C-alpha positions, -999 to 999 in steps of 0.1 A, spaced: 268 83 190 251 117 197 278 135 177 277 111 148 257 116 116 226 95 117 227 66 93 198 41 90 194 12 66 166 -7 49 177 -43 41 150 -63 22 155 -98 10 144 -105 -26 127 -138 -18 90 -128 -25 67 -99 -34 73 -67 -14 54 -69 18 34 -40 33 52 -45 65 85 -40 47 71 -9 32 63 5 66 98 -4 79 113 15 49 90 45 56 99 47 93 136 46 84 131 72 57 112 96 80 137 92 109 167 98 86 152 128 68 140 146 99 175 143 114 194 153 82 208 118 81 212 91 55 191 61 45 210 32 29 194 5 8 209 -30 11 196 -61 -8 202 -91 14 204 -118 -12 228 -143 4 200 -170 2 209 -181 -33 181 -206 -36 152 -182 -28 166 -148 -40 153 -138 -75 160 -108 -97 122 -103 -103 117 -98 -66 146 -73 -64 130 -54 -92 97 -54 -74 113 -40 -43 130 -12 -62 99 -4 -83 77 -3 -51 101 21 -33 102 43 -63 64 44 -65 62 53 -29 89 80 -34 110 66 -6 145 78 -17 178 64 -6 214 78 -2 246 64 -15 252 33 -36 229 3 -35 246 -26 -17 240 -63 -27 253 -88 -2 259 -113 -31 286 -89 -44 304 -87 -10 315 -123 -5 352 -114 -3 345 -90 26 325 -115 45 352 -142 39 378 -119 55 356 -113 85 350 -151 90 388 -158 88 395 -129 112 370 -143 138 386 -177 136 421 -163 139 411 -142 170 394 -172 187 358 -160 183 348 -187 159 359 -221 147 353 -247 120 329 -273 133 326 -309 121 289 -316 118 270 -350 121 238 -337 106 227 -313 78 239 -306 43 273 -292 53 297 -315 71 318 -285 81 304 -251 92 317 -221 110 303 -216 145 306 -186 168 323 -194 201 296 -181 225 308 -172 260 272 -172 272 273 -136 286 243 -114 292 238 -87 266 219 -54 271 206 -28 247 183 2 248 154 1 225 139 35 216 104 20 216 106 -7 242 132 6 267 160 -14 281 162 -51 270 185 -76 286 190 -112 274 210 -143 285 229 -157 255 237 -190 272 209 -208 255 220 -198 220 250 -222 222 277 -219 196 255 -207 168 264 -211 131 276 -180 113 287 -194 79 282 -225 58 320 -224 50 347 -198 48 331 -182 17 293 -184 25 282 -163 54 248 -167 70 224 -139 79 238 -126 112 274 -123 101 265 -105 68 242 -81 86 266 -71 113 295 -68 88 275 -45 66 262 -24 95 298 -19 107 312 -12 72 286 14 63 285 31 97 249 24 106 239 43 138 202 33 141 186 -1 133 149 4 129 131 -29 121 102 -52 130 98 -67 165 103 -102 151 140 -92 149 144 -87 187 156 -123 191 182 -117 165 197 -87 183 215 -107 210 234 -128 184 243 -96 164 255 -78 195 279 -107 202 292 -105 167 295 -67 168 317 -69 199 338 -97 184 344 -77 152 351 -44 171 320 -26 160 299 0 179 265 -11 190 239 9 171 207 23 186 178 -1 181 141 5 176 118 -25 171 85 -17 155 52 -35 164 38 -62 142 11 -54 116 -20 -74 124 -49 -85 103 -84 -75 115 -87 -108 135 -55 -97 153 -34 -125 138 -1 -116 122 -5 -103 87 12 -131 66 11 -143 30 3 -179 41 -29 -168 58 -39 -136 41 -27 -143 5 -18 -115 -20 -33 -88 3 0 -86 22 19 -74 -9 22 -38 -19 16 -47 -55 -19 -58 -46 -28 -23 -34 -11 -7 -63 -31 -28 -88 -63 -21 -69 -58 16 -75 -46 30 -42 -25 61 -45 10 61 -31 3 92 -10 -26 73 7 -4 42 13 23 63 29 -2 81 51 -19 49 61 14 30 68 27 59 90 -3 55 113 2 18 116 19 19 150 27 56 152 4 81 170 8 118 162 -6 127 197 -39 142 184 -69 133 162 -53 143 129 -53 116 103 -42 131 69 -5 138 66 16 146 35 51 132 34 65 166 44 41 167 73 53 132 84 90 142 82 82 171 105 59 153 130 72 117 131 90 104 162 100 69 173 90 78 209 53 79 198 55 44 182 34 20 202 46 -14 215 14 -33 207 5 -46 173 -11 -23 147 -43 -35 130 -44 -32 92 -79 -16 88 -89 -18 51 -119 4 57 -97 31 70 -74 27 40 -104 29 16 -116 61 33 -81 77 33 -75 67 -4 -109 83 -13 -97 116 4 -65 116 -17 -85 109 -49 -106 139 -42 -75 161 -37 -64 153 -72 -70 177 -101 -92 163 -128 -62 163 -152 -41 143 -127 -69 119 -120 -76 112 -157 -39 102 -161 -40 79 -131 -74 64 -141 -66 55 -177 -47 22 -169 -78 10 -151 -103 16 -179 -84 2 -209 -115 -17 -221 -132 17 -228 -105 35 -247 -119 23 -281 -152 41 -277 -155 76 -292 -173 89 -261 -142 81 -241 -121 108 -257 -148 134 -257 -164 128 -223 -141 108 -200 -131 138 -179 -167 146 -173 -176 110 -165 -147 109 -141 -157 141 -124 -191 125 -116 -174 96 -98 -145 114 -81 -166 123 -50 -176 87 -46 -145 67 -54 -126 47 -29 -100 32 -53 -94 34 -90 -102 -3 -96 -138 5 -89 -141 26 -120 -149 0 -147 -179 -13 -128 -191 22 -119 -189 38 -154 -195 9 -178 -230 20 -186 -216 51 -204 -200 27 -230 -225 -1 -234 -262 -6 -229 -270 -12 -192 -284 -46 -182 -307 -49 -152 -339 -66 -140 -371 -47 -145 -377 -48 -107 -349 -22 -102 -370 4 -120 -395 3 -92 -396 32 -68 -412 21 -35 -445 3 -44 -450 15 -79 -469 -8 -103 -456 -16 -137 -482 7 -152 -470 36 -130 -434 29 -140 -444 28 -177 -463 62 -173 -433 77 -155 -408 66 -182 -431 78 -210 -434 112 -193 -396 114 -191 -394 106 -228 -419 133 -237 -401 159 -216 -368 149 -233 -382 151 -269 -392 187 -262 -356 197 -252 -336 214 -279 -303 195 -285 -284 227 -284 -294 232 -248 -291 197 -236 -272 206 -204 -274 193 -169 -287 226 -157 -315 229 -183 -326 193 -179 -327 196 -141 -348 228 -144 -373 211 -167 -376 178 -147 -377 194 -113 -405 218 -124 -425 187 -134 -418 170 -101 -434 200 -82 -467 187 -95 -460 153 -79 -460 143 -42 -429 122 -46 -402 132 -71 -387 97 -68 -416 84 -90 -402 103 -119 -365 104 -113 -358 69 -99 -371 49 -130 -354 75 -153 -320 71 -136 -322 33 -135 -332 32 -172 -301 54 -180 -275 36 -158 -289 2 -149 -274 8 -114 -289 9 -80 -264 37 -71 -251 62 -97 -248 99 -103 -280 118 -109 -300 114 -142 -294 150 -154 -256 145 -153 -259 112 -171 -282 125 -198 -259 155 -205 -231 130 -213 -251 104 -232 -269 130 -253 -306 132 -263 -307 103 -288 -290 78 -265 -310 89 -235 -343 84 -254 -330 50 -267 -324 38 -231 -358 49 -219 -373 30 -247 -353 -1 -238 -365 1 -203 -401 4 -214 -397 -28 -234 -387 -46 -202 -422 -38 -189 
């Protein structure tokens, strides 16, 4: 095995939306193959005819492309390999390793069962060490519905042998499958691959991350639609169960190919910490150039494309939010006030214990200062200079700037008033101050 070219495989089933756990499995196989100059094969396991759907296969392929996880060789579909499996089934029966069984229960009155000798099987797991199991309790397990319809274990083992897979890297929920597959491998004359079983991904309450309990948040599409960047997802998934051995947390894909090792993958479950993902995604958003970010952000702000200010000012608007964004889906709520009159309760205008009269005086002062500014010099820098000079006369600059910022944005948290006014322009800024005064 040491002298063989390393070949790993990623074999998703198209029976539902692409799971984040599957994405991590694909990533770990990809990293291991690339750092060892090996190959990564993609195999669609669609022998479950009732549950497999073309839309789910497309979702898998689109998701892997989005993550930039690339594969080698031809895509295999198990549904196109029935003839190969049929030959293997007949060979096992002919050689005495399997037999046609008459069944009293179930849909099929005749199935193909593996003749289990009940031996002990042993394999070395790169993450968990040596694992030994007694196969006696498995009995003569079913490997096919009939001579032409293999079940999971037979199809998997056949494909692994046929494509020369050297390393099987998959979730720990497959450990119990390994003993059956080793028995079939031996019966078919295959070489046992090296196994590595990854820890489960857990929700914050330490339960297994599952669609039944956690809904759409287990699918990769959910995070894509929420505006997480593929680089952030890759980085985050890599650290779900793998430890680089230091405090470093941000890794490019090339860094991961260089640093990753299965020996540093933990045995215990890895918690999916959404707060950490939000932080990490924010870091990757801030790494983007403004040109790149505009392109990425546009699908999330379709409702604003019709406004003239979008074409002229969107880059500037986005630059104000780039330092504060966690995900792109936050954008519409954060920037809507640039495109429509803000709505808010008058209580939000209050800074500390200001009275309505004090707020009114503050806003009127802001309006007077703005009216005196030449529109040709309506820049953030000039506005800041004028207003801050005025606040030097006040004990608390918040009394001038807080009501002004709320009048402009209608938000409890937003960029500063000078940046906002520069984008809105003099006329619109004065209009919003007047609207705020009318609330009082």
